[in-house]
Every structure is written in structure tokens, then in C-alpha cells.
PyMOL Python script that loads the backbone (N, CA, C, O; Angstrom):
from pymol import cmd

cmd.read_pdbstr("""\
ATOM      1  N   UNK A   1       0.832  -1.181   0.000  1.00  0.00           N
ATOM      2  CA  UNK A   1       0.000   0.000   0.000  1.00  0.00           C
ATOM      3  C   UNK A   1       0.881   1.251   0.000  1.00  0.00           C
ATOM      4  O   UNK A   1       1.562   1.538   0.984  1.00  0.00           O
ATOM      5  N   UNK A   2       0.863   1.967  -1.075  1.00  0.00           N
ATOM      6  CA  UNK A   2       1.674   3.177  -1.201  1.00  0.00           C
ATOM      7  C   UNK A   2       1.141   4.292  -0.323  1.00  0.00           C
ATOM      8  O   UNK A   2       1.913   5.117   0.165  1.00  0.00           O
ATOM      9  N   UNK A   3      -0.175   4.331  -0.113  1.00  0.00           N
ATOM     10  CA  UNK A   3      -0.743   5.409   0.704  1.00  0.00           C
ATOM     11  C   UNK A   3      -0.327   5.266   2.164  1.00  0.00           C
ATOM     12  O   UNK A   3      -0.121   6.272   2.843  1.00  0.00           O
ATOM     13  N   UNK A   4      -0.200   4.054   2.651  1.00  0.00           N
ATOM     14  CA  UNK A   4       0.235   3.839   4.028  1.00  0.00           C
ATOM     15  C   UNK A   4       1.689   4.268   4.208  1.00  0.00           C
ATOM     16  O   UNK A   4       2.051   4.818   5.248  1.00  0.00           O
ATOM     17  N   UNK A   5       2.508   4.021   3.214  1.00  0.00           N
ATOM     18  CA  UNK A   5       3.910   4.411   3.296  1.00  0.00           C
ATOM     19  C   UNK A   5       4.049   5.931   3.280  1.00  0.00           C
ATOM     20  O   UNK A   5       4.858   6.487   4.022  1.00  0.00           O
ATOM     21  N   UNK A   6       3.267   6.603   2.442  1.00  0.00           N
ATOM     22  CA  UNK A   6       3.349   8.060   2.394  1.00  0.00           C
ATOM     23  C   UNK A   6       2.791   8.687   3.665  1.00  0.00           C
ATOM     24  O   UNK A   6       3.266   9.736   4.098  1.00  0.00           O
ATOM     25  N   UNK A   7       1.794   8.058   4.260  1.00  0.00           N
ATOM     26  CA  UNK A   7       1.227   8.577   5.508  1.00  0.00           C
ATOM     27  C   UNK A   7       2.244   8.496   6.633  1.00  0.00           C
ATOM     28  O   UNK A   7       2.291   9.388   7.480  1.00  0.00           O
ATOM     29  N   UNK A   8       3.056   7.450   6.664  1.00  0.00           N
ATOM     30  CA  UNK A   8       4.050   7.327   7.720  1.00  0.00           C
ATOM     31  C   UNK A   8       5.127   8.403   7.575  1.00  0.00           C
ATOM     32  O   UNK A   8       5.683   8.853   8.577  1.00  0.00           O
ATOM     33  N   UNK A   9       5.428   8.816   6.356  1.00  0.00           N
ATOM     34  CA  UNK A   9       6.402   9.883   6.150  1.00  0.00           C
ATOM     35  C   UNK A   9       5.834  11.231   6.570  1.00  0.00           C
ATOM     36  O   UNK A   9       6.577  12.073   7.076  1.00  0.00           O
ATOM     37  N   UNK A  10       4.533  11.460   6.376  1.00  0.00           N
ATOM     38  CA  UNK A  10       3.899  12.721   6.749  1.00  0.00           C
ATOM     39  C   UNK A  10       3.873  12.898   8.261  1.00  0.00           C
ATOM     40  O   UNK A  10       4.047  14.017   8.745  1.00  0.00           O
ATOM     41  N   UNK A  11       3.663  11.835   9.014  1.00  0.00           N
ATOM     42  CA  UNK A  11       3.568  11.950  10.460  1.00  0.00           C
ATOM     43  C   UNK A  11       4.909  12.283  11.097  1.00  0.00           C
ATOM     44  O   UNK A  11       4.939  12.822  12.203  1.00  0.00           O
ATOM     45  N   UNK A  12       6.013  11.977  10.432  1.00  0.00           N
ATOM     46  CA  UNK A  12       7.318  12.279  11.011  1.00  0.00           C
ATOM     47  C   UNK A  12       7.572  13.782  11.040  1.00  0.00           C
ATOM     48  O   UNK A  12       8.367  14.243  11.859  1.00  0.00           O
ATOM     49  N   UNK A  13       6.928  14.557  10.179  1.00  0.00           N
ATOM     50  CA  UNK A  13       7.113  16.000  10.152  1.00  0.00           C
ATOM     51  C   UNK A  13       6.308  16.686  11.264  1.00  0.00           C
ATOM     52  O   UNK A  13       6.674  17.776  11.702  1.00  0.00           O
ATOM     53  N   UNK A  14       5.226  16.065  11.721  1.00  0.00           N
ATOM     54  CA  UNK A  14       4.394  16.636  12.772  1.00  0.00           C
ATOM     55  C   UNK A  14       5.036  16.386  14.135  1.00  0.00           C
ATOM     56  O   UNK A  14       5.692  15.364  14.336  1.00  0.00           O
ATOM     57  N   UNK A  15       4.847  17.327  15.077  1.00  0.00           N
ATOM     58  CA  UNK A  15       5.373  17.063  16.423  1.00  0.00           C
ATOM     59  C   UNK A  15       4.633  15.901  17.072  1.00  0.00           C
ATOM     60  O   UNK A  15       3.442  15.696  16.839  1.00  0.00           O
ATOM     61  N   UNK A  16       5.352  15.153  17.883  1.00  0.00           N
ATOM     62  CA  UNK A  16       4.738  14.024  18.579  1.00  0.00           C
ATOM     63  C   UNK A  16       3.769  14.540  19.625  1.00  0.00           C
ATOM     64  O   UNK A  16       3.884  15.683  20.068  1.00  0.00           O
ATOM     65  N   UNK A  17       2.819  13.716  20.024  1.00  0.00           N
ATOM     66  CA  UNK A  17       1.776  14.148  20.956  1.00  0.00           C
ATOM     67  C   UNK A  17       2.366  14.658  22.273  1.00  0.00           C
ATOM     68  O   UNK A  17       1.850  15.624  22.836  1.00  0.00           O
ATOM     69  N   UNK A  18       3.405  14.049  22.764  1.00  0.00           N
ATOM     70  CA  UNK A  18       3.992  14.444  24.028  1.00  0.00           C
ATOM     71  C   UNK A  18       5.232  15.317  23.877  1.00  0.00           C
ATOM     72  O   UNK A  18       6.002  15.447  24.829  1.00  0.00           O
ATOM     73  N   UNK A  19       5.444  15.912  22.724  1.00  0.00           N
ATOM     74  CA  UNK A  19       6.635  16.716  22.469  1.00  0.00           C
ATOM     75  C   UNK A  19       6.667  17.929  23.402  1.00  0.00           C
ATOM     76  O   UNK A  19       5.774  18.773  23.332  1.00  0.00           O
ATOM     77  N   UNK A  20       7.676  18.037  24.276  1.00  0.00           N
ATOM     78  CA  UNK A  20       7.720  19.140  25.236  1.00  0.00           C
ATOM     79  C   UNK A  20       7.946  20.497  24.592  1.00  0.00           C
ATOM     80  O   UNK A  20       7.694  21.518  25.232  1.00  0.00           O
ATOM     81  N   UNK A  21       8.414  20.546  23.346  1.00  0.00           N
ATOM     82  CA  UNK A  21       8.661  21.814  22.664  1.00  0.00           C
ATOM     83  C   UNK A  21       7.474  22.286  21.832  1.00  0.00           C
ATOM     84  O   UNK A  21       7.523  23.370  21.249  1.00  0.00           O
ATOM     85  N   UNK A  22       6.410  21.490  21.769  1.00  0.00           N
ATOM     86  CA  UNK A  22       5.234  21.883  21.009  1.00  0.00           C
ATOM     87  C   UNK A  22       4.509  23.016  21.739  1.00  0.00           C
ATOM     88  O   UNK A  22       4.310  22.954  22.952  1.00  0.00           O
ATOM     89  N   UNK A  23       4.119  24.046  20.992  1.00  0.00           N
ATOM     90  CA  UNK A  23       3.411  25.179  21.580  1.00  0.00           C
ATOM     91  C   UNK A  23       1.918  24.855  21.626  1.00  0.00           C
ATOM     92  O   UNK A  23       1.324  24.444  20.628  1.00  0.00           O
ATOM     93  N   UNK A  24       1.326  25.050  22.805  1.00  0.00           N
ATOM     94  CA  UNK A  24      -0.093  24.782  23.016  1.00  0.00           C
ATOM     95  C   UNK A  24      -0.727  26.070  23.530  1.00  0.00           C
ATOM     96  O   UNK A  24      -0.184  26.713  24.428  1.00  0.00           O
ATOM     97  N   UNK A  25      -1.865  26.448  22.969  1.00  0.00           N
ATOM     98  CA  UNK A  25      -2.566  27.661  23.385  1.00  0.00           C
ATOM     99  C   UNK A  25      -3.843  27.285  24.118  1.00  0.00           C
ATOM    100  O   UNK A  25      -4.526  26.329  23.753  1.00  0.00           O
ATOM    101  N   UNK A  26      -4.153  28.048  25.153  1.00  0.00           N
ATOM    102  CA  UNK A  26      -5.371  27.841  25.934  1.00  0.00           C
ATOM    103  C   UNK A  26      -6.056  29.182  26.139  1.00  0.00           C
ATOM    104  O   UNK A  26      -5.397  30.215  26.254  1.00  0.00           O
ATOM    105  N   UNK A  27      -7.383  29.159  26.183  1.00  0.00           N
ATOM    106  CA  UNK A  27      -8.135  30.351  26.550  1.00  0.00           C
ATOM    107  C   UNK A  27      -8.251  30.380  28.062  1.00  0.00           C
ATOM    108  O   UNK A  27      -8.594  29.373  28.683  1.00  0.00           O
ATOM    109  N   UNK A  28      -7.968  31.527  28.654  1.00  0.00           N
ATOM    110  CA  UNK A  28      -8.077  31.674  30.098  1.00  0.00           C
ATOM    111  C   UNK A  28      -8.985  32.854  30.394  1.00  0.00           C
ATOM    112  O   UNK A  28      -8.891  33.901  29.753  1.00  0.00           O
ATOM    113  N   UNK A  29      -9.865  32.676  31.371  1.00  0.00           N
ATOM    114  CA  UNK A  29     -10.766  33.747  31.756  1.00  0.00           C
ATOM    115  C   UNK A  29      -9.988  34.833  32.481  1.00  0.00           C
ATOM    116  O   UNK A  29      -9.072  34.547  33.252  1.00  0.00           O
ATOM    117  N   UNK A  30     -10.365  36.084  32.225  1.00  0.00           N
ATOM    118  CA  UNK A  30      -9.751  37.214  32.903  1.00  0.00           C
ATOM    119  C   UNK A  30     -10.463  37.387  34.234  1.00  0.00           C
ATOM    120  O   UNK A  30     -11.690  37.469  34.282  1.00  0.00           O
ATOM    121  N   UNK A  31      -9.684  37.442  35.327  1.00  0.00           N
ATOM    122  CA  UNK A  31     -10.280  37.610  36.646  1.00  0.00           C
ATOM    123  C   UNK A  31     -11.034  38.930  36.716  1.00  0.00           C
ATOM    124  O   UNK A  31     -10.547  39.957  36.244  1.00  0.00           O
ATOM    125  N   UNK A  32     -12.214  38.899  37.302  1.00  0.00           N
ATOM    126  CA  UNK A  32     -13.021  40.098  37.443  1.00  0.00           C
ATOM    127  C   UNK A  32     -13.969  40.335  36.285  1.00  0.00           C
ATOM    128  O   UNK A  32     -14.697  41.327  36.279  1.00  0.00           O
ATOM    129  N   UNK A  33     -13.974  39.458  35.318  1.00  0.00           N
ATOM    130  CA  UNK A  33     -14.858  39.619  34.174  1.00  0.00           C
ATOM    131  C   UNK A  33     -15.455  38.266  33.803  1.00  0.00           C
ATOM    132  O   UNK A  33     -14.760  37.252  33.746  1.00  0.00           O
ATOM    133  N   UNK A  34     -16.749  38.283  33.555  1.00  0.00           N
ATOM    134  CA  UNK A  34     -17.403  37.026  33.159  1.00  0.00           C
ATOM    135  C   UNK A  34     -17.275  36.784  31.665  1.00  0.00           C
ATOM    136  O   UNK A  34     -17.430  35.654  31.202  1.00  0.00           O
ATOM    137  N   UNK A  35     -16.995  37.833  30.911  1.00  0.00           N
ATOM    138  CA  UNK A  35     -17.010  37.715  29.457  1.00  0.00           C
ATOM    139  C   UNK A  35     -15.620  37.711  28.827  1.00  0.00           C
ATOM    140  O   UNK A  35     -15.409  37.066  27.800  1.00  0.00           O
ATOM    141  N   UNK A  36     -14.696  38.407  29.418  1.00  0.00           N
ATOM    142  CA  UNK A  36     -13.370  38.538  28.798  1.00  0.00           C
ATOM    143  C   UNK A  36     -12.540  37.272  28.984  1.00  0.00           C
ATOM    144  O   UNK A  36     -12.603  36.609  30.019  1.00  0.00           O
ATOM    145  N   UNK A  37     -11.776  36.963  27.973  1.00  0.00           N
ATOM    146  CA  UNK A  37     -10.824  35.864  28.063  1.00  0.00           C
ATOM    147  C   UNK A  37      -9.594  36.247  27.255  1.00  0.00           C
ATOM    148  O   UNK A  37      -9.654  37.106  26.375  1.00  0.00           O
ATOM    149  N   UNK A  38      -8.488  35.602  27.565  1.00  0.00           N
ATOM    150  CA  UNK A  38      -7.263  35.855  26.817  1.00  0.00           C
ATOM    151  C   UNK A  38      -6.681  34.525  26.387  1.00  0.00           C
ATOM    152  O   UNK A  38      -6.935  33.492  27.007  1.00  0.00           O
ATOM    153  N   UNK A  39      -5.906  34.559  25.330  1.00  0.00           N
ATOM    154  CA  UNK A  39      -5.286  33.355  24.802  1.00  0.00           C
ATOM    155  C   UNK A  39      -3.833  33.332  25.254  1.00  0.00           C
ATOM    156  O   UNK A  39      -3.078  34.271  25.001  1.00  0.00           O
ATOM    157  N   UNK A  40      -3.451  32.253  25.923  1.00  0.00           N
ATOM    158  CA  UNK A  40      -2.096  32.102  26.439  1.00  0.00           C
ATOM    159  C   UNK A  40      -1.443  30.930  25.725  1.00  0.00           C
ATOM    160  O   UNK A  40      -1.994  29.830  25.684  1.00  0.00           O
ATOM    161  N   UNK A  41      -0.268  31.173  25.167  1.00  0.00           N
ATOM    162  CA  UNK A  41       0.455  30.133  24.438  1.00  0.00           C
ATOM    163  C   UNK A  41       1.804  29.882  25.118  1.00  0.00           C
ATOM    164  O   UNK A  41       2.574  30.811  25.362  1.00  0.00           O
ATOM    165  N   UNK A  42       2.071  28.616  25.415  1.00  0.00           N
ATOM    166  CA  UNK A  42       3.351  28.188  25.989  1.00  0.00           C
ATOM    167  C   UNK A  42       3.658  26.798  25.460  1.00  0.00           C
ATOM    168  O   UNK A  42       2.796  26.129  24.890  1.00  0.00           O
ATOM    169  N   UNK A  43       4.906  26.373  25.657  1.00  0.00           N
ATOM    170  CA  UNK A  43       5.251  25.006  25.273  1.00  0.00           C
ATOM    171  C   UNK A  43       4.666  24.043  26.298  1.00  0.00           C
ATOM    172  O   UNK A  43       4.303  24.445  27.404  1.00  0.00           O
ATOM    173  N   UNK A  44       4.580  22.780  25.925  1.00  0.00           N
ATOM    174  CA  UNK A  44       4.064  21.769  26.858  1.00  0.00           C
ATOM    175  C   UNK A  44       4.913  21.729  28.132  1.00  0.00           C
ATOM    176  O   UNK A  44       4.380  21.551  29.228  1.00  0.00           O
ATOM    177  N   UNK A  45       6.226  21.894  27.989  1.00  0.00           N
ATOM    178  CA  UNK A  45       7.112  21.884  29.154  1.00  0.00           C
ATOM    179  C   UNK A  45       6.798  23.064  30.076  1.00  0.00           C
ATOM    180  O   UNK A  45       6.810  22.910  31.298  1.00  0.00           O
ATOM    181  N   UNK A  46       6.519  24.233  29.508  1.00  0.00           N
ATOM    182  CA  UNK A  46       6.188  25.404  30.320  1.00  0.00           C
ATOM    183  C   UNK A  46       4.851  25.222  31.033  1.00  0.00           C
ATOM    184  O   UNK A  46       4.711  25.602  32.195  1.00  0.00           O
ATOM    185  N   UNK A  47       3.859  24.640  30.337  1.00  0.00           N
ATOM    186  CA  UNK A  47       2.562  24.366  30.979  1.00  0.00           C
ATOM    187  C   UNK A  47       2.756  23.404  32.146  1.00  0.00           C
ATOM    188  O   UNK A  47       2.182  23.604  33.217  1.00  0.00           O
ATOM    189  N   UNK A  48       3.559  22.367  31.948  1.00  0.00           N
ATOM    190  CA  UNK A  48       3.800  21.382  33.004  1.00  0.00           C
ATOM    191  C   UNK A  48       4.483  22.033  34.202  1.00  0.00           C
ATOM    192  O   UNK A  48       4.128  21.743  35.344  1.00  0.00           O
ATOM    193  N   UNK A  49       5.446  22.899  33.962  1.00  0.00           N
ATOM    194  CA  UNK A  49       6.145  23.598  35.044  1.00  0.00           C
ATOM    195  C   UNK A  49       5.189  24.519  35.801  1.00  0.00           C
ATOM    196  O   UNK A  49       5.257  24.616  37.026  1.00  0.00           O
ATOM    197  N   UNK A  50       4.302  25.193  35.074  1.00  0.00           N
ATOM    198  CA  UNK A  50       3.332  26.070  35.719  1.00  0.00           C
ATOM    199  C   UNK A  50       2.372  25.267  36.606  1.00  0.00           C
ATOM    200  O   UNK A  50       2.056  25.686  37.719  1.00  0.00           O
ATOM    201  N   UNK A  51       1.912  24.120  36.111  1.00  0.00           N
ATOM    202  CA  UNK A  51       1.021  23.267  36.919  1.00  0.00           C
ATOM    203  C   UNK A  51       1.740  22.753  38.161  1.00  0.00           C
ATOM    204  O   UNK A  51       1.156  22.710  39.244  1.00  0.00           O
ATOM    205  N   UNK A  52       3.016  22.359  38.009  1.00  0.00           N
ATOM    206  CA  UNK A  52       3.787  21.868  39.148  1.00  0.00           C
ATOM    207  C   UNK A  52       3.982  22.959  40.194  1.00  0.00           C
ATOM    208  O   UNK A  52       3.852  22.698  41.390  1.00  0.00           O
ATOM    209  N   UNK A  53       4.288  24.165  39.761  1.00  0.00           N
ATOM    210  CA  UNK A  53       4.498  25.279  40.688  1.00  0.00           C
ATOM    211  C   UNK A  53       3.202  25.617  41.431  1.00  0.00           C
ATOM    212  O   UNK A  53       3.230  25.899  42.629  1.00  0.00           O
ATOM    213  N   UNK A  54       2.080  25.590  40.730  1.00  0.00           N
ATOM    214  CA  UNK A  54       0.786  25.870  41.370  1.00  0.00           C
ATOM    215  C   UNK A  54       0.452  24.790  42.398  1.00  0.00           C
ATOM    216  O   UNK A  54      -0.043  25.090  43.484  1.00  0.00           O
ATOM    217  N   UNK A  55       0.724  23.541  42.051  1.00  0.00           N
ATOM    218  CA  UNK A  55       0.458  22.425  42.963  1.00  0.00           C
ATOM    219  C   UNK A  55       1.343  22.528  44.204  1.00  0.00           C
ATOM    220  O   UNK A  55       0.885  22.286  45.321  1.00  0.00           O
ATOM    221  N   UNK A  56       2.616  22.890  44.002  1.00  0.00           N
ATOM    222  CA  UNK A  56       3.532  23.063  45.139  1.00  0.00           C
ATOM    223  C   UNK A  56       3.061  24.178  46.054  1.00  0.00           C
ATOM    224  O   UNK A  56       3.139  24.048  47.276  1.00  0.00           O
ATOM    225  N   UNK A  57       2.569  25.277  45.480  1.00  0.00           N
ATOM    226  CA  UNK A  57       2.102  26.407  46.271  1.00  0.00           C
ATOM    227  C   UNK A  57       0.883  26.007  47.117  1.00  0.00           C
ATOM    228  O   UNK A  57       0.783  26.387  48.283  1.00  0.00           O
ATOM    229  N   UNK A  58      -0.027  25.252  46.533  1.00  0.00           N
ATOM    230  CA  UNK A  58      -1.201  24.791  47.275  1.00  0.00           C
ATOM    231  C   UNK A  58      -0.778  23.849  48.399  1.00  0.00           C
ATOM    232  O   UNK A  58      -1.256  23.975  49.527  1.00  0.00           O
ATOM    233  N   UNK A  59       0.108  22.914  48.103  1.00  0.00           N
ATOM    234  CA  UNK A  59       0.587  21.978  49.129  1.00  0.00           C
ATOM    235  C   UNK A  59       1.260  22.718  50.281  1.00  0.00           C
ATOM    236  O   UNK A  59       1.022  22.412  51.449  1.00  0.00           O
ATOM    237  N   UNK A  60       2.100  23.691  49.946  1.00  0.00           N
ATOM    238  CA  UNK A  60       2.796  24.466  50.965  1.00  0.00           C
ATOM    239  C   UNK A  60       1.801  25.238  51.827  1.00  0.00           C
ATOM    240  O   UNK A  60       1.933  25.292  53.049  1.00  0.00           O
ATOM    241  N   UNK A  61       0.823  25.823  51.187  1.00  0.00           N
ATOM    242  CA  UNK A  61      -0.182  26.603  51.901  1.00  0.00           C
ATOM    243  C   UNK A  61      -0.998  25.715  52.837  1.00  0.00           C
ATOM    244  O   UNK A  61      -1.279  26.104  53.971  1.00  0.00           O
ATOM    245  N   UNK A  62      -1.376  24.542  52.379  1.00  0.00           N
ATOM    246  CA  UNK A  62      -2.175  23.643  53.209  1.00  0.00           C
ATOM    247  C   UNK A  62      -1.356  23.090  54.369  1.00  0.00           C
ATOM    248  O   UNK A  62      -1.865  22.995  55.486  1.00  0.00           O
ATOM    249  N   UNK A  63      -0.130  22.733  54.133  1.00  0.00           N
ATOM    250  CA  UNK A  63       0.709  22.202  55.204  1.00  0.00           C
ATOM    251  C   UNK A  63       1.069  23.286  56.214  1.00  0.00           C
ATOM    252  O   UNK A  63       1.128  23.018  57.415  1.00  0.00           O
ATOM    253  N   UNK A  64       1.308  24.499  55.743  1.00  0.00           N
ATOM    254  CA  UNK A  64       1.656  25.600  56.620  1.00  0.00           C
ATOM    255  C   UNK A  64       0.514  25.987  57.545  1.00  0.00           C
ATOM    256  O   UNK A  64       0.749  26.304  58.711  1.00  0.00           O
ATOM    257  N   UNK A  65      -0.715  25.966  57.051  1.00  0.00           N
ATOM    258  CA  UNK A  65      -1.855  26.354  57.899  1.00  0.00           C
ATOM    259  C   UNK A  65      -2.136  25.284  58.933  1.00  0.00           C
ATOM    260  O   UNK A  65      -2.581  25.607  60.034  1.00  0.00           O
ATOM    261  N   UNK A  66      -1.895  24.038  58.625  1.00  0.00           N
ATOM    262  CA  UNK A  66      -2.126  22.955  59.585  1.00  0.00           C
ATOM    263  C   UNK A  66      -1.102  22.997  60.714  1.00  0.00           C
ATOM    264  O   UNK A  66      -1.422  22.702  61.865  1.00  0.00           O
ATOM    265  N   UNK A  67       0.116  23.363  60.378  1.00  0.00           N
ATOM    266  CA  UNK A  67       1.173  23.408  61.398  1.00  0.00           C
ATOM    267  C   UNK A  67       0.920  24.516  62.394  1.00  0.00           C
ATOM    268  O   UNK A  67       1.325  24.404  63.551  1.00  0.00           O
ATOM    269  N   UNK A  68       0.255  25.593  61.974  1.00  0.00           N
ATOM    270  CA  UNK A  68      -0.022  26.706  62.891  1.00  0.00           C
ATOM    271  C   UNK A  68      -1.179  26.380  63.836  1.00  0.00           C
ATOM    272  O   UNK A  68      -1.260  26.943  64.928  1.00  0.00           O
ATOM    273  N   UNK A  69      -2.062  25.490  63.432  1.00  0.00           N
ATOM    274  CA  UNK A  69      -3.235  25.157  64.248  1.00  0.00           C
ATOM    275  C   UNK A  69      -2.909  23.974  65.155  1.00  0.00           C
ATOM    276  O   UNK A  69      -2.173  23.064  64.774  1.00  0.00           O
ATOM    277  N   UNK A  70      -3.461  24.006  66.340  1.00  0.00           N
ATOM    278  CA  UNK A  70      -3.258  22.892  67.279  1.00  0.00           C
ATOM    279  C   UNK A  70      -4.242  21.783  66.937  1.00  0.00           C
ATOM    280  O   UNK A  70      -5.398  22.057  66.615  1.00  0.00           O
ATOM    281  N   UNK A  71      -3.799  20.553  67.003  1.00  0.00           N
ATOM    282  CA  UNK A  71      -4.678  19.416  66.811  1.00  0.00           C
ATOM    283  C   UNK A  71      -4.886  18.982  65.386  1.00  0.00           C
ATOM    284  O   UNK A  71      -5.865  18.287  65.115  1.00  0.00           O
ATOM    285  N   UNK A  72      -4.044  19.339  64.475  1.00  0.00           N
ATOM    286  CA  UNK A  72      -4.199  18.910  63.077  1.00  0.00           C
ATOM    287  C   UNK A  72      -3.804  17.456  62.935  1.00  0.00           C
ATOM    288  O   UNK A  72      -3.864  16.906  61.835  1.00  0.00           O
TER     289      UNK A  72
END
""", "prot")
cmd.dss("prot")
cmd.show_as("cartoon", "prot")
cmd.util.cbc("prot")
cmd.orient("prot")
């Protein structure tokens, strides 16, 4: 099948699904507005780093508040 062979060559030019250098854009709501949104574009690696940093901040905040309270 010649079409299958040509299709395999076409896919090599496209970025792989998990490619950390692929740029991905997301719409994000603007705080304070129900209607406004902005488009944010970053690489997959940058999105992953942002999610990790946000998760770390939440974990730190939750652990810090428990340590200040008696009986946690």
C-alpha cells in the first residue's frame, strides 16, 4: 500500500503528541470579568512547570496552615 507508506512519512514532520517543545494555546478567563478571556500560548514543558508550581504552592499553603493550628 503506497498510501500507508506516504502517511508514515507525513507523520514524522508533525510534532509528537507528548513533544515538550510543542506550543499549546489555551483560553483563560480574565479575573473580574465574566465575558473577557485571553489566549495564552506556551510550550508543553512550560505548561507542566506552571502546573507543578501551582500544585507546590497549594501543598505548601495547606501544610503551613495545619502546622499553625493545634490538633491537626
